[in-house]
C-alpha positions in Angstrom: 19.2 -4.1 12.5 19.3 -0.8 10.5 16.8 1.9 11.6 14.9 3.3 8.6 12.8 6.5 8.4 10.6 7.0 5.3 9.5 10.4 4.2 6.5 9.9 1.9 5.7 6.4 3.1 2.3 6.2 1.4 3.5 7.1 -2.1 4.7 4.6 -4.7 8.4 4.7 -3.6 7.4 4.6 0.1 5.2 1.5 -0.4 7.9 -0.2 -2.5 10.4 0.6 0.3 8.1 -1.1 2.8 7.9 -4.1 0.5 11.7 -4.5 0.6 11.7 -4.1 4.4 9.0 -6.7 4.7 11.2 -9.2 2.8 14.0 -8.6 5.4 12.3 -8.5 8.8 15.5 -9.4 10.7 17.5 -6.7 8.9 15.5 -3.4 9.2 13.6 -1.6 11.9 11.3 1.3 11.0 11.9 4.5 13.1 9.4 6.9 11.6 6.9 7.1 8.7 5.4 10.3 7.2 2.7 11.1 4.7 0.9 14.1 3.3 -2.7 13.3 4.3 -3.4 9.5 3.8 -4.0 8.8 7.5 -5.6 5.4 7.0 -2.6 4.0 5.0 0.0 5.7 7.3 -1.6 4.4 10.5 -1.9 0.9 9.1 1.7 0.8 8.0 3.0 2.3 11.2 1.3 -0.4 13.2 2.3 -3.2 10.8 6.0 -2.2 10.8 6.3 -1.1 14.4 7.2 2.5 13.8 7.9 4.7 16.7 6.5 7.9 15.1 3.9 8.7 12.4 3.6 12.2 10.9 1.2 13.8 8.5 2.2 17.1 6.9 -1.5 18.3 6.8 -2.1 19.7 10.3 -5.8 19.3 9.9 -5.3 15.5 9.7 -3.7 15.3 13.1 -6.8 14.4 15.0 -7.7 11.5 12.7 -4.1 10.2 12.9 -4.0 10.4 16.7 -7.3 8.5 16.8 -6.2 5.9 14.3 -3.0 5.2 16.4 -4.8 5.2 19.8 -3.6 2.4 22.0 -0.7 1.5 19.7 2.0 3.4 21.6 3.0 5.1 18.3 3.6 8.8 18.6 1.5 11.0 16.2 2.5 14.4 15.0 1.5 16.8 12.2 2.7 19.9 10.2 5.9 21.0 8.4 8.0 21.3 11.5 6.9 17.8 12.6 8.3 16.5 9.2 11.6 18.2 9.9 11.7 16.7 13.5 11.0 13.2 12.1 13.8 13.6 9.6 16.1 14.8 12.4 15.6 11.7 14.5 18.6 9.3 14.7 18.5 6.6 12.1 20.8 4.6 9.9 19.1 5.6 6.6 16.4 8.0 5.6 14.4 7.4 2.5 13.5 10.8 1.0 10.4 10.1 -1.1 8.2 13.1 -0.6 7.2 14.3 -4.1 8.0 17.9 -5.1 9.7 20.8 -3.3 7.9 20.0 -0.1 10.6 17.4 0.6 13.5 19.8 0.6 13.4 21.1 4.2 13.1 17.7 5.9 15.7 16.1 3.6 18.1 18.9 4.3 17.5 18.5 8.0 18.5 14.8 7.8 21.6 15.7 5.8 22.7 18.3 8.4 22.5 15.5 11.0 24.9 13.4 9.0 22.3 10.8 8.1 22.7 8.6 5.1 20.0 9.7 2.8 18.5 7.6 0.0 17.4 10.3 -2.5 14.1 9.4 -4.3 12.9 13.0 -4.4 14.7 14.5 -7.4 13.3 18.0 -6.7 15.6 18.3 -3.6 18.6 18.5 -5.9 16.8 20.3 -8.7 15.7 23.1 -6.4 18.8 23.3 -4.2 21.5 21.1 -5.6 24.5 23.3 -4.6 23.1 23.8 -1.1 22.3 20.2 -0.6 25.7 18.9 -1.8 27.6 21.4 0.2 25.6 20.4 3.4 26.4 16.7 2.6 30.1 17.5 2.4 30.1 19.6 5.5 28.2 17.1 7.7 29.6 13.9 6.2 26.2 12.7 5.0 26.2 10.0 2.2 23.6 10.5 -0.6 22.5 7.3 -2.2 20.5 7.8 -5.5 17.2 5.8 -5.7 15.9 7.0 -9.1 16.5 3.9 -11.3 18.6 5.9 -13.7 20.9 7.5 -11.1 21.1 4.3 -9.1 22.2 2.5 -12.3 24.9 5.1 -12.9 26.0 4.8 -9.2 26.4 1.0 -9.6 28.7 1.3 -12.6 30.4 4.6 -11.9 34.0 3.9 -11.0 34.9 6.7 -8.6 38.6 5.7 -8.6 38.5 6.1 -12.4 36.6 9.4 -12.4 39.1 11.0 -14.8 38.5 8.2 -17.3 34.7 8.8 -17.5 33.7 10.5 -20.7 29.9 10.7 -20.4 26.8 9.6 -18.6 23.8 8.3 -20.5 20.4 8.6 -19.0 17.8 6.3 -20.6 14.1 7.3 -21.0 11.2 5.1 -21.9 9.7 7.9 -23.9 6.4 7.7 -22.0 3.0 6.8 -23.4 3.2 9.4 -26.2 6.6 8.6 -27.6 5.3 8.1 -31.2 2.4 10.6 -31.1 2.3 13.8 -33.2 1.9 17.2 -31.6 -1.6 17.4 -33.0 -2.5 14.1 -31.4 -1.2 15.2 -28.0 -3.3 18.3 -27.9 -6.5 16.6 -26.5 -4.6 14.1 -24.2 -6.4 13.5 -20.9 -4.9 13.0 -17.5 -5.9 9.3 -17.5 -4.0 8.8 -20.7 -0.9 10.7 -19.4 -0.6 8.7 -16.2 -0.9 5.3 -18.0 2.9 4.7 -18.2 3.7 1.8 -20.4 6.4 0.3 -18.2 6.5 1.8 -14.7 4.0 2.0 -11.8 4.4 5.5 -10.4 2.4 8.4 -8.9 0.3 10.8 -11.0 2.8 13.7 -11.0 5.8 11.6 -11.9 3.8 9.8 -14.6 2.8 13.1 -16.2 6.4 14.3 -16.0 7.5 11.1 -17.8 4.9 11.7 -20.5 6.3 15.2 -21.1 9.8 14.0 -20.6 10.3 16.7 -17.9 11.1 13.8 -15.6 14.2 13.1 -17.6 15.1 16.8 -17.6 14.9 16.9 -13.8 17.0 13.7 -13.7 19.6 15.4 -15.9 19.9 18.3 -13.3 20.1 15.7 -10.5 22.8 13.8 -12.2 24.9 17.0 -12.6 24.9 17.4 -8.8 25.1 13.7 -7.7 28.1 12.9 -10.0 29.7 16.3 -10.4 29.4 16.1 -14.1 28.7 19.1 -16.5 25.5 19.0 -18.4 27.3 18.7 -21.8 28.7 15.3 -20.7 25.3 13.9 -19.9 23.1 12.5 -22.7 19.5 11.3 -22.8 18.7 8.2 -24.9 15.1 6.9 -25.5 15.0 3.2 -24.7 11.3 2.0 -24.8 11.9 -1.3 -23.1 13.2 0.3 -19.8 15.6 -2.6 -19.3 18.9 -0.7 -19.5 18.5 1.9 -16.8 21.5 4.0 -17.6 25.1 3.8 -18.8 28.5 5.2 -18.1 30.9 5.8 -21.0 34.7 5.7 -20.5 37.5 7.3 -22.5 38.8 3.9 -23.7 35.5 3.3 -25.5 33.9 1.0 -22.9 30.3 1.7 -22.0 29.1 0.0 -18.7 25.3 -0.4 -18.3 23.0 -1.7 -15.5 20.1 -3.8 -16.6 17.0 -5.0 -14.7 13.3 -5.3 -14.8 11.4 -2.0 -14.6 10.7 -2.3 -10.8 11.6 0.4 -8.3 12.2 -2.2 -5.6 15.6 -3.1 -7.2 17.2 0.3 -6.8 15.5 0.7 -3.4 17.0 -2.6 -2.3 20.4 -1.5 -3.5 20.2 1.7 -1.5 18.8 -0.1 1.7 21.5 -2.7 1.6 24.5 -0.6 0.5 27.4 -1.3 0.5 26.1 -4.9 0.5 23.5 -6.3 -2.0 20.3 -7.8 -0.6 17.5 -9.6 -2.3 14.5 -7.8 -3.6 10.9 -9.1 -4.2 11.1 -8.5 -8.0 10.6 -10.4 -11.2 14.0 -11.5 -12.5 15.1 -10.1 -15.8 14.6 -12.6 -18.7 16.4 -11.3 -21.8 14.8 -14.1 -23.9 11.4 -12.7 -23.0 12.5 -9.1 -23.8 14.0 -10.3 -27.1 14.9 -6.9 -28.4 16.4 -3.7 -27.0 15.9 -0.5 -29.1 17.2 3.1 -28.9 16.3 6.4 -30.4 17.1 10.1 -29.9 14.6 12.3 -28.0 12.5 14.7 -30.2 13.1 18.2 -28.9 10.1 19.6 -30.9 7.4 17.3 -29.6 9.1 17.1 -26.1 10.6 20.5 -25.3 11.2 19.7 -21.6 14.8 18.6 -22.2 15.6 21.9 -24.0 14.1 23.9 -21.2 16.1 21.9 -18.7 19.4 22.6 -20.4 18.5 26.3 -20.8 17.8 26.4 -17.0 21.2 24.8 -16.3 22.9 27.2 -18.7 21.3 30.2 -17.1 22.5 29.2 -13.6 21.4 30.8 -10.4 18.0 29.6 -9.3 16.6 28.9 -12.7 16.2 25.2 -12.1 14.2 26.1 -9.0 12.0 28.3 -11.2 11.5 25.5 -13.7 10.6 22.9 -11.1 8.1 25.2 -9.3 6.4 26.2 -12.5 6.2 22.6 -13.6 4.6 21.4 -10.4 1.9 24.0 -10.7 1.3 23.3 -14.4 1.2 19.5 -13.9 -1.3 19.9 -11.0 -3.5 22.1 -13.2 -3.4 19.6 -16.0 -4.4 16.8 -13.7 -7.3 18.9 -12.5 -8.4 19.5 -16.1 -7.7 23.2 -16.1 -5.1 23.3 -18.9 -4.1 21.0 -21.8 -1.2 18.6 -22.0 0.9 20.8 -24.3 0.2 23.8 -22.1 2.5 22.4 -19.4 5.7 23.1 -21.2 4.4 26.4 -22.4 3.8 27.6 -18.9 7.2 26.3 -17.8 8.9 28.3 -20.5 6.9 31.5 -19.9 7.7 31.6 -16.2 11.4 31.0 -16.9 11.3 34.0 -19.2 10.1 36.3 -16.5 12.5 35.3 -13.8 15.9 35.5 -15.4 18.7 36.4 -13.0 17.1 34.8 -9.9 19.8 33.9 -7.4 19.6 31.6 -4.4 22.2 31.5 -1.6 20.1 30.1 1.2 17.0 28.0 1.9 15.0 31.1 2.5 16.0 32.4 -0.9 15.0 29.2 -2.5 11.6 29.3 -0.7 11.0 32.8 -2.0 11.9 32.1 -5.6 9.9 28.8 -5.5 6.9 30.7 -4.2 7.2 33.5 -6.8 7.5 31.0 -9.7 4.4 29.2 -8.4 2.5 32.4 -8.2 3.4 33.3 -11.8 2.6 29.9 -13.1 -0.8 29.9 -11.3 -1.6 33.3 -12.8 -1.0 31.9 -16.2 -3.2 28.9 -15.5 -6.0 31.1 -14.3 -5.6 33.7 -17.1 -5.0 31.0 -19.8 -2.1 33.2 -21.1 1.1 31.2 -21.7 
């Protein structure tokens, strides 16, 4: 029995993780589950899976959680420190699936305890990649990528042949507006932006996919996970989302991982690693797919990839700045306060005001993250991008 803790259990990745665990009741035991504020779902899952601890990050929800778990014997807790405490509990694998920078501190706490961490929260590496990777090396923690693209690379990345690897190729669906003009994208609504053609994801990640910022953040993540420079990582638009990523070798070979667009496949790979276990997913049928197509991303209509590469080139804490500004801008778009094209404009404006930002510690990162959010929010409120 492997003990599993899930940070962000009520989100799309967390729920998919529980689906995989449910398919293997004799293999996994749930240690702790956490959520932001969805008390009803959290309490129900904690009871159903026999968790020992349930945590909400919103302290105001503690009373409701405690009441919902009354008589179950499951411990209830709330607040940021409770999240860190949950991540610090002994377990065999921690699924880091909290969306955004909020997942950084608890994920880092697990790494510092030497826990094997399945990384589904890309912002952890975007905000603090050097710090996180250094902590993993120091404490002997194994990081298993869960994003379908990075998981695909992990499956075909021959570590013993690292010197023979020429490039990594991240595939992108292109999102719902892949063929739209800039003019057509101006009046896009949140409902249109979250309607991803292939994947079932949360609202924030879906909007990031629509702007292609999601792919930009994945590029940053890949630099850290695989110790590859950005100029050896390419992005290829692949609308069918069947090939999840590729690794190119110096002899001309290109190895790819294929599968149905279902997050339960990479989750099952991470949960079972180094073994492979079954996943409750539809098997890939290439006869049904019939055709696989590819195209280059358009940097004019989708400037997120350009901004990402500029942030990487600038170094320091610029990727932290980009991520923080983007979280604020996406939230504002989902609330109807700014337009779809304003997201990238705000990201770029905030980056332009915070050149030279350095981050040597978690406190530094928290300060820079907060400052970038304040600047982004000021632009949202002032409508000046």
